C-alpha positions in Angstrom: 32.9 15.4 -28.2 31.8 11.9 -27.1 29.9 9.9 -29.7 28.7 7.4 -27.1 25.8 9.7 -26.0 22.6 8.1 -27.5 24.9 5.7 -29.5 21.9 3.6 -30.6 21.9 1.3 -33.7 18.9 0.5 -35.8 18.3 -2.9 -34.2 18.9 -1.6 -30.6 16.0 -0.9 -28.2 14.6 2.5 -28.8 15.7 5.1 -26.2 12.2 6.3 -25.7 11.6 3.2 -23.5 8.8 1.6 -25.7 10.7 -1.7 -25.9 10.5 -1.7 -29.7 13.5 -1.7 -31.9 14.8 1.8 -32.8 14.1 1.3 -36.5 10.5 0.4 -35.8 9.9 3.2 -33.3 11.4 6.7 -33.3 14.2 6.4 -35.9 12.4 7.8 -38.9 11.0 10.7 -36.9 14.5 11.5 -35.5 16.2 11.3 -38.9 13.6 13.5 -40.4 14.1 16.2 -37.8 17.9 15.9 -38.1 17.9 16.1 -41.9 15.5 19.1 -41.9 17.5 21.1 -39.3 20.7 20.3 -41.1 19.3 21.4 -44.4 18.0 24.7 -42.8 21.3 25.4 -41.0 23.5 24.5 -44.0 22.2 27.4 -45.8 23.6 29.7 -43.2 26.8 28.1 -41.8 29.2 25.3 -42.5 28.4 22.6 -39.9 31.4 21.1 -38.1 31.8 17.5 -36.9 31.0 18.7 -33.4 28.0 20.6 -34.7 26.6 17.5 -36.4 27.0 15.5 -33.1 25.1 18.3 -31.3 22.4 18.2 -33.9 22.1 14.4 -33.6 21.5 14.7 -29.8 19.0 17.5 -30.2 17.1 15.6 -32.9 16.8 12.6 -30.7 15.6 14.7 -27.8 12.9 16.3 -29.9 12.2 13.2 -32.0 11.6 10.5 -29.5 8.0 9.8 -28.4 7.7 10.2 -24.6 4.0 9.4 -24.0 3.0 12.9 -24.9 0.9 14.3 -27.8 2.8 13.8 -30.9 3.1 17.5 -31.9 5.5 18.1 -34.8 8.8 19.6 -33.9 9.0 23.2 -35.1 12.0 22.9 -37.4 12.1 26.5 -38.3 12.1 27.6 -34.6 14.7 25.0 -33.6 17.0 25.9 -36.5 16.8 29.6 -35.7 17.6 29.0 -32.0 20.5 26.7 -32.8 22.0 29.3 -35.2 21.6 32.0 -32.5 23.2 29.8 -29.9 26.2 29.0 -32.1 26.6 32.6 -33.1 26.7 33.7 -29.4 29.2 30.9 -28.6 31.4 31.9 -31.5 31.4 35.6 -30.4 31.8 34.8 -26.7 28.4 36.4 -25.8 27.0 33.8 -23.5 28.8 35.2 -20.4 30.8 33.1 -17.9 30.2 29.5 -17.2 29.0 30.4 -13.8 26.3 32.8 -15.1 25.1 30.2 -17.6 24.9 27.5 -14.9 22.9 29.9 -12.7 20.4 30.4 -15.5 20.2 26.6 -16.1 19.6 26.1 -12.4 16.6 28.5 -12.5 15.1 26.6 -15.4 15.6 23.3 -13.5 13.8 24.8 -10.5 11.0 26.5 -12.4 9.8 24.1 -15.1 7.3 21.5 -13.7 8.6 18.5 -15.6 12.2 19.4 -14.8 11.5 18.4 -11.1 12.5 14.8 -12.1 15.9 16.0 -13.4 17.7 15.5 -10.1 20.6 13.5 -8.6 19.1 10.4 -6.9 18.5 11.1 -3.3 20.2 8.0 -2.1 23.5 9.1 -3.7 23.2 12.6 -2.1 23.2 10.9 1.3 26.8 9.8 0.6 27.8 13.5 0.5 26.4 14.0 4.1 28.6 11.2 5.4 31.8 12.1 3.6 34.6 13.8 5.5 35.7 17.2 4.3 38.9 15.9 2.7 36.9 13.2 0.9 34.1 15.5 -0.4 35.6 16.2 -3.9 36.3 12.6 -4.5 32.8 11.5 -3.4 31.2 14.1 -5.6 33.3 13.0 -8.6 32.4 9.4 -8.1 28.7 10.3 -7.9 28.8 12.3 -11.1 30.8 9.7 -12.9 28.4 7.0 -11.9 25.3 8.6 -13.5 23.8 7.8 -16.8 23.7 11.0 -18.8 21.3 9.7 -21.3 18.6 9.2 -18.7 18.8 12.8 -17.7 18.7 14.0 -21.3 15.5 12.0 -21.8 13.9 13.6 -18.7 15.0 17.0 -20.1 13.6 16.0 -23.5 10.2 15.2 -21.8 10.2 18.7 -20.3 11.1 20.3 -23.6 8.2 18.4 -25.3 5.6 19.3 -22.6 6.5 22.4 -20.6 6.3 25.9 -22.1 9.6 27.3 -23.1 10.7 30.7 -24.6 13.2 30.8 -27.4 15.7 32.2 -24.9 15.2 29.3 -22.4 15.6 26.7 -25.2 18.8 28.5 -26.2 20.1 28.3 -22.7 19.5 24.5 -22.7 21.4 24.2 -26.0 24.3 26.2 -24.5 24.3 23.9 -21.5 24.4 20.8 -23.6 27.2 22.2 -25.7 29.2 23.2 -22.7 28.7 19.8 -21.1 29.9 18.1 -24.3 33.0 20.2 -24.4 33.7 19.7 -20.7 33.7 15.9 -21.0 29.8 15.8 -20.7 29.1 14.0 -17.5 30.8 16.4 -15.0 30.1 19.6 -16.8 26.6 18.7 -17.6 25.7 17.3 -14.2 27.0 20.1 -12.0 23.9 22.4 -12.2 21.7 19.3 -11.6 23.8 18.5 -8.5 23.6 22.1 -7.3 19.8 22.3 -7.6 19.4 18.9 -5.9 21.5 20.0 -2.9 19.8 23.4 -2.8 16.3 21.8 -2.7 17.4 19.4 0.1 18.6 22.3 2.2 15.4 24.3 1.5 13.2 21.3 2.5 15.3 20.7 5.6 14.7 24.3 6.8 10.9 23.9 6.2 10.9 20.6 8.0 12.8 21.9 11.0 10.1 24.6 11.4 7.4 21.9 11.5 9.1 19.5 13.9 10.5 22.2 16.2 11.7 19.5 18.6 8.3 17.7 18.6 8.1 14.0 18.7 4.6 13.8 17.3 2.9 15.9 14.6 -0.8 16.9 14.4 -2.8 16.3 11.2 -2.1 19.8 9.8 1.7 19.3 10.4 1.6 15.9 8.8 -0.1 17.4 5.8 2.6 20.0 5.6 5.2 17.3 5.8 3.7 15.5 2.9 3.4 18.7 1.0 7.1 19.4 1.4 7.9 15.9 0.1 5.7 16.6 -2.9 7.3 19.9 -3.6 10.8 18.5 -3.3 10.8 14.9 -4.7 14.5 14.6 -4.4 14.2 15.4 -0.6 11.7 12.5 -0.1 14.1 10.1 -1.7 17.1 11.6 0.2 15.1 11.4 3.5 14.1 7.8 2.8 17.7 6.8 2.1 18.9 8.5 5.3 16.1 6.8 7.3 16.9 3.3 6.1 20.6 3.8 6.6 20.2 5.0 10.2 18.0 2.1 11.1 19.3 -0.7 8.9 21.3 -2.6 11.6 18.3 -2.4 14.0 16.0 -3.7 11.3 18.4 -6.6 10.5 18.5 -7.6 14.2 14.7 -7.4 14.6 14.1 -9.4 11.4 16.6 -12.0 12.4 14.1 -14.0 14.4 13.8 -11.6 17.3 10.2 -10.6 16.3 7.6 -12.8 14.8 5.2 -11.0 12.5 1.9 -12.8 12.4 -0.6 -11.5 9.8 -4.3 -12.4 9.9 -4.8 -15.4 7.8 -7.2 -13.7 5.4 -4.3 -11.6 4.2 -2.1 -14.7 3.6 -5.1 -16.3 2.0 -5.8 -13.3 -0.3 -2.1 -13.3 -1.4 -2.1 -16.9 -2.4 -5.4 -16.6 -4.2 -3.9 -13.6 -6.1 -0.9 -15.7 -6.9 -3.0 -18.6 -8.2 -5.2 -16.2 -10.2 -2.2 -14.9 -12.0 -0.9 -18.4 -12.7 -4.3 -19.7 -13.9 -4.7 -16.7 -16.2 -1.3 -17.4 -17.8 -1.2 -21.2 -17.8 -4.8 -22.4 -17.4 -4.1 -24.3 -14.2 -2.1 -24.2 -11.0 -0.7 -27.8 -10.8 1.8 -27.5 -13.6 3.3 -24.3 -12.2 3.4 -25.7 -8.6 5.6 -28.5 -10.0 8.1 -26.1 -11.5 10.0 -24.3 -8.7 11.5 -21.6 -11.0 8.2 -20.6 -12.5 6.5 -20.6 -9.0 9.3 -18.4 -7.5 9.0 -15.9 -10.3 5.3 -15.5 -10.0 5.6 -15.4 -6.2 7.9 -12.4 -6.2 5.9 -10.5 -8.9 2.7 -11.1 -6.9 4.2 -9.8 -3.7 4.9 -6.5 -5.3 1.5 -6.2 -7.0 -0.3 -7.3 -3.9 1.3 -4.8 -1.5 0.6 -1.9 -4.0 -3.2 -2.4 -3.4 -4.1 0.4 -0.9 -6.3 -1.8 1.3 -3.7 -4.5 1.6 -0.8 -2.0 2.1 -2.7 -0.4 5.0 -3.5 -3.7 6.7 0.1 -5.0 6.3 1.5 -1.7 7.6 -0.9 -1.7 10.6 0.0 -5.3 11.4 3.8 -4.6 11.3 3.5 -1.4 13.3 1.2 -3.0 15.9 3.5 -6.0 16.2 6.6 -3.8 16.8 4.7 -1.6 19.3 3.5 -4.6 21.2 6.9 -6.1 21.3 8.4 -2.9 22.6 5.7 -2.7 25.3 6.3 -6.3 26.5 10.1 -6.7 26.4 12.3 -6.1 29.4 15.4 -6.1 27.2 16.4 -2.4 27.1 18.7 -2.9 24.1 15.9 -4.5 22.1 13.5 -1.8 23.3 15.8 0.9 22.0 16.1 -0.9 18.6 12.3 -1.2 18.4 11.9 2.5 19.2 14.1 3.4 16.3 12.3 1.1 13.9 8.9 2.5 15.0 10.2 6.0 14.3 11.2 4.8 10.8 7.6 3.6 10.2 6.0 6.7 11.8 6.5 9.0 8.8 6.0 7.4 5.4 9.0 7.1 3.1 9.7 5.2 -0.1 12.0 2.7 1.7 9.1 1.5 3.9 7.6 -0.4 1.0 10.8 -2.5 0.5 11.1 -3.2 4.3 7.4 -4.2 4.4 7.9 -6.4 1.4 10.7 -8.3 3.0 8.8 -8.8 6.3 5.7 -10.0 4.4 7.7 -12.2 2.1 9.4 -13.9 5.0 6.1 -14.4 6.7 4.6 -16.0 3.6 7.6 -18.4 3.4 7.3 -19.1 7.1 3.7 -20.0 6.6 4.5 -22.5 3.8 7.4 -24.1 5.7 5.1 -24.9 8.6 2.3 -26.6 6.8 -0.1 -28.1 7.8 -1.5 -25.0 9.5 -4.8 -24.1 11.2 -6.7 -21.1 9.7 -7.0 -18.8 12.6 -9.5 -20.3 15.1 -11.8 -21.6 12.3 -11.1 -25.3 13.0 -10.0 -25.6 9.3 -6.5 -27.0 8.5 -4.6 -26.4 5.3 -2.3 -29.4 4.7 -0.6 -28.3 1.4 -0.5 -25.1 -0.6 -2.9 -26.4 -3.3 -5.5 -26.9 -0.6 -6.0 -23.1 -0.6 -7.9 -23.1 -3.9 -10.0 -26.1 -3.2 -13.7 -25.1 -3.3 -14.6 -26.8 0.0 -11.7 -25.1 1.9 -12.6 -21.8 0.4 -16.3 -22.1 1.3 -15.6 -23.1 4.9 -13.2 -20.2 5.4 -15.5 -17.6 3.9 -18.3 -18.9 6.1 -16.0 -18.5 9.1 -15.1 -14.9 8.1 -18.8 -14.1 7.7 -19.6 -15.4 11.1 -17.0 -13.0 12.5 -18.7 -10.1 10.7 -15.7 -9.5 8.3 -17.8 -8.7 5.3 -15.3 -6.5 3.5 -12.6 -9.2 3.8 -15.1 -11.8 2.7 -16.1 -9.9 -0.4 -12.4 -9.2 -1.3 -11.6 -12.9 -1.1 -14.7 -13.8 -3.2 -13.6 -11.4 -5.9 -10.2 -12.9 -6.2 -11.6 -16.5 -6.1 -14.0 -15.7 -8.9 -11.0 -14.8 -11.1 -9.7 -18.3 -10.6 -13.0 -20.0 -11.0 -13.8 -18.2 -14.3 -10.6 -19.7 -15.7 -10.1 -23.1 -14.2 -10.1 -24.9 -10.8 -7.8 -27.9 -10.4 
């Protein structure tokens, strides 16, 4: 039985993800559960080395705090179920491995919090592209590449939050024991793999009924598409991975200078104001950070992520990218480029998780392009920015806000004012 599962020392980071040291987080709770269960079980059976290892894993799963109400583990119940499970295993009463795995798969499908216990969708895409004679090798590589502890923590979260009968918990314990005996990773992961593939097939069937050879969907059909993605999270990830893989070469060609994405300046301006607000909040001024390229780059990357996650900004950036691609397709006479643009537009037509990363890259490149071409005019306002620190100068800001107001862009004006006030309340260089 492998001892490396949850092989965490006192001074290591706690496996619950709090960032604290294990000894200052969940260790005492885990040790108390383990000691209490061992004491209760020792009265009934002699615990083997393998049994102690199993109890250690179970104690961690029920002892770590996973952002849920800290209900006390029911030691009496757990001890009773463990004894029943061990007695059934010793007497050979648990049925065949196949029967056990079928029951595990049902639990994985039925329990709400178990929906996260799936093989990552981007890995499942590799199975689709594998030749028949390579399939077994690809599956083995996928299973061997996975971190078992992450799956056990997700299972622990379900055990701590979903409703389980004694019989269901006993099945989970049989599953863990079988996985340990089978070398853990492969034996433990097989039912997760089976459920993941099954759900992808189910989602595909439902999706085919929606599309039915259609190129465009009405609103009800779009709602159904998103409902399927919500019902099968692994499918959404799988679909995203497939989508980006199918269009990656076309994206690379388009982003390699063939298409110029020009965002309205108020979006660029809003980003840099957000960036400066974050810097001022941390350091008190902008100038010191502007002089340190490493610090500036770190804040730049972090702010791009945060900025694009704002719904209003995401929508505007998405619309700008989509409209730029559609306009380029309409205006080009290059049939090869037109075909590439069509594929990329299809990629953007149905939301998927990979879109965010593509949008981030396009927006990031546009931001860098803007900086590299300073001085730059601000739209048709007659205002020119000569250097990056001009953006937070009060006179530049006031002139640009007045320009936006003259264009009737009140929402955009109020948004910029809100960000600028964050900087002004801290410090203005």
